[in-house]
C-alpha positions, -999 to +999 in steps of 0.1 A: +452-671-146+442-658-112+468-632-103+475-616-069+497-587-059+511-589-024+523-555-012+547-554+017+567-522+018+592-530+046+590-568+050+605-584+019+601-622+015+638-623+004+651-608+037+667-629+064+643-631+093+655-618+127+666-582+119+652-550+133+622-550+110+623-586+098+601-611+114+567-628+112+555-605+084+584-615+062+576-652+067+538-646+062+543-628+029+569-653+017+549-684+025+516-671+011+534-661-021+551-695-025+519-714-017+498-694-041+523-698-069+526-736-062+489-738-065+490-722-100+483-686-092+504-658-106+519-637-078+539-605-077+553-593-043+559-555-042+584-543-016+608-513-012+643-516-026+667-514+004+699-523-015+711-508-047+724-543-058+688-557-059+674-563-093+641-545-100+624-578-108+635-611-092+619-643-107+618-661-074+599-692-085+576-702-114+547-677-115+563-658-086+582-625-088+595-601-063+594-565-075+616-539-058+601-503-059+623-473-056+611-452-027+637-433-007+673-443-005+682-478-015+693-488+020+677-502+052+653-477+068+634-483+101+598-488+092+589-459+115+608-436+091+592-449+059+560-429+058+577-400+040+586-424+012+551-439+007+539-415-019+569-425-041+562-462-033+525-458-044+536-439-075+560-468-085+533-494-077+508-476-100+535-474-127+539-511-127+502-519-127+494-493-154+509-514-182+481-540-175+455-528-150+435-560-154+466-581-144+455-586-108+423-600-094+431-585-060+457-565-042+466-580-008+483-553+014+504-561+044+508-535+071+491-501+070+517-483+048+513-509+021+476-506+026+477-469+019+497-475-013+473-502-024+443-479-020+459-454-044+463-481-070+429-496-063+412-462-068+430-456-100+426-491-116+393-502-099+409-532-081+397-547-048+420-545-017+424-571+010+444-559+041+463-577+068+474-551+093+498-574+112+498-548+140+474-519+148+486-485+158+461-478+185+467-512+201+505-507+199+502-474+217+482-490+245+511-513+251+542-492+241+531-456+252+559-432+245+582-459+230+559-460+199+577-437+174+551-438+146+534-404+140+497-398+146+492-400+108+494-438+112+461-438+130+444-417+103+457-439+075+445-470+094+411-455+098+409-449+060+421-484+053+396-500+076+368-480+059+378-487+023+394-522+022+371-547+005+383-574+029+403-573+062+422-603+075+424-606+113+451-631+123+434-641+156+403-634+176+420-606+196+429-589+163+392-591+153+381-577+186+406-548+184+394-539+149+358-537+161+366-518+194+393-494+183+384-489+146+347-495+144+354-519+115+325-535+096+325-571+109+310-583+076+343-575+059+366-592+085+377-628+082+398-644+109+427-663+092+459-670+112+494-674+100+508-709+094+537-732+091+552-754+064+548-791+074+577-800+051+600-775+067+591-779+104+590-815+116+601-831+148+636-844+149+650-869+174+661-848+203+694-866+209+703-862+172+693-825+172+714-819+203+744-838+189+742-817+156+740-784+176+767-794+201+743-792+231+745-813+262+723-844+261+713-844+298+704-807+302+669-793+306+670-769+276+647-739+274+645-722+240+636-686+232+636-678+195+626-648+175+633-611+169+655-595+196+635-565+208+624-552+243+587-560+237+595-597+232+601-600+269+633-619+266+645-604+299+615-620+315+626-654+302+661-649+316+646-640+350+622-670+349+651-693+341+672-678+369+643-685+394+642-721+381+679-724+386+675-712+422+648-737+428+669-766+413+699-755+434+678-754+466+665-789+458+700-802+451+714-787+483+685-803+502+697-836+488+733-829+498+743-825+462+764-793+461+782-798+428+778-764+412+791-774+378+766-802+376+738-778+385+749-754+358+751-782+332+716-794+341+699-762+328+705-743+297+686-713+281+692-708+244+683-674+230+682-675+192+675-648+168+685-612+160+702-597+130+739-606+138+756-640+135+767-659+166+803-647+166+791-611+166+761-612+190+777-588+215+776-561+188+739-560+193+729-535+221+698-554+231+718-587+235+744-569+255+716-556+278+702-591+281+737-606+288+741-580+316+708-591+332+719-628+330+753-619+346+736-599+374+714-629+382+744-653+382+730-673+353+753-661+325+770-695+324+736-711+316+725-686+289+737-691+254+731-665+226+729-683+192+725-651+171+709-651+137+691-683+129+687-696+094+653-712+087+670-745+077+681-748+113+647-740+129+635-776+132+668-786+148+666-758+174+630-765+183+635-802+185+666-799+207+647-780+234+626-794+262+603-764+261+598-733+240+592-701+258+579-667+245+567-641+269+561-608+250+539-582+266+525-573+232+522-598+203+497-593+174+500-630+164+533-647+170+545-673+146+572-689+167+548-707+191+532-723+161+565-734+147+575-749+181+541-768+182+548-781+147+580-796+160+561-812+189+575-790+216+554-778+246+550-740+246+549-716+275+536-682+263+521-650+277+484-648+275+484-619+250+473-614+214+475-644+191+494-666+216+463-671+236+445-685+206+473-708+193+484-722+227+457-740+246+465-737+283+471-772+298+467-789+265+495-778+242+514-758+267+508-731+293+498-695+293+513-671+319+509-634+326+534-611+309+563-598+330+558-625+357+590-645+359+577-663+390+547-677+371+570-687+343+595-705+366+566-724+382+556-738+348+591-745+338+596-764+371+565-785+364+579-796+330+614-802+344+599-825+370+576-843+346+592-849+312+562-871+301+539-841+306+561-821+282+559-849+256+521-851+258+517-813+255+541-813+225+523-841+207+490-823+213+505-791+199+517-808+167+483-824+162+467-789+166+492-773+143+486-799+115+449-797+118+445-759+117+477-740+108+494-753+076+501-727+049+481-746+023+451-744+046+457-707+053+460-700+016+428-719+008+410-697+032+426-666+018+416-676-017+379-677-006+383-641+005+401-631-028+374-647-049+346-632-029+360-596-030+369-599-067+334-610-076+318-583-055+341-557-071+332-569-106+295-567-097+299-532-083+317-520-114+289-534-137+263-516-116+282-484-118+286-488-156+249-494-160+240-464-138+264-442-158+249-454-191+214-449-178+221-413-165+240-404-197+264-383-177+283-408-156+268-394-123+261-429-111+298-435-104+296-413-073+283-442-052+313-464-058+337-473-031+367-458-050+352-424-056+383-401-055+363-372-043+352-389-011+373-393+021+404-374+011+435-392+023+454-378+052+486-384+033+490-346+030+502-348+067+531-370+058 
C-alpha cells in the first residue's frame, strides 16, 4: 500500500481552527490526510504533542493516524519559539520510522521546521521529501519587518530545504515566483498546487434559512470577515471600509429625507468570525478588544458583531448568510477562506496579494482591492449593495470556479502525481548509487547522492 507521512510540527489536524497558530495549514494537512486515506493510501500525520492528555497515536480514520511526538513541554507554544525543540522532534520522528524505514513512499513536510526534521529522517532512511512551505521567511520579513520574531536561522534552514527537497509545492503563482526570486529554487522541482475545499462540507444554503438559523436580520446587507484574528489579516481595514460604507448610506438616506438612524444601523451589519475564544468570551482576546475600540471610535460598534471561534460545521451557514465575503490582509501566502466563500457562492472582495490574486478573478468572481485602502473597499461594497444581482452573478461564477479547480480530491490527485514521481526518482537514484558502490568496491559512488551526510552541514547548530 502506498504510504505517506505528513509532517506538521505546529499545525495539528486535530486542532480547532482559529487559534494563534491554527489556521489554513491545519485545514490543509487535515483534508489532504483524509482525502489520501479515503482513496486507499496509508497516512500518518506527525505533529508535536501540545497537551499531556493526548495519546501518542490517535487512529483518526481507517488508514489514517495522527502521531504526537514529544518535543518540548506538552503545552501550546508559539511557533516562533519551537525551533529549539526541533532536534527533539526530528529524533522522535526518526525513532518512529526506524521500526520500518520502508514504510513510507514519501515524506511530505509542511512548514520549514517540519521540513528540517523531514530532511534528517530522509538522510537516515533514504526517503524522498516533498515540502509545502505555507509561508516563506524572506517574504514574511518584507511585509512584517520588525514584527517578525523568527530568528535568522529560519532563512538558513529554508535555504537548505529548498536545495534538498525532492519536490516543492507552491500553493499559488506568487509562491512559485517568490521561491525563484528569493531562494534561487530549481524550477524543475516546483509544482503549483493550491489548497482546496470539501464540496460536501461547503455548499450554498438558502440565505433566508441561514440567517434565520444564525439569528441575523433578513433585510440587512451583511458583510462577513472570517478567519484567524491577527493584525496582518487587515480586519481593522474591513471595519474602516464598512464605516465608510455606512457613512455613504447615511448620506444617501439623508438626501432622501430618511433620517431614521435605527433603520440605517439595521440595514448594515459586519460579522467578524474567528479567533481562539468562544462568542461569550471574545473580549478576552486583546486583538478583538483593539478592533472593537476601532469600531467604537468610528461610530459603527452597533453594526459590528464578533462571533468568536467558529466550528467548521457552521462555516457554510456563515458564508451563505452573508451578501459578501471580505478579506483584506496585507500579507497572505495563499488564503483558504476566499475559496471557501466562493464554494458557498458568495462574491469575494480581497486584497490583491499572494494567493488571493490567483483564486479571486477581479470582476468575475469578486473584486481585488489594494491592501490598507478602506476607501477602495467601501466603493466595491457600495457597488454590491446597490446591485444585488451583480453579487449573485459573481457568487455563482466563484462557485463554478471553485468546483472546477479547487476541490480536495483534485488537489490530492495532483499531489499524488508528485509523490509518485519523486518516489520513482529516489528509487532510481538509490539503484544507481548501489551499482556504483558495487562497481567501485569501496562504496565511494554514494558520495554523489542527494542525501550525503557530509555535504551541506545543517545550520541547526545555531538553534
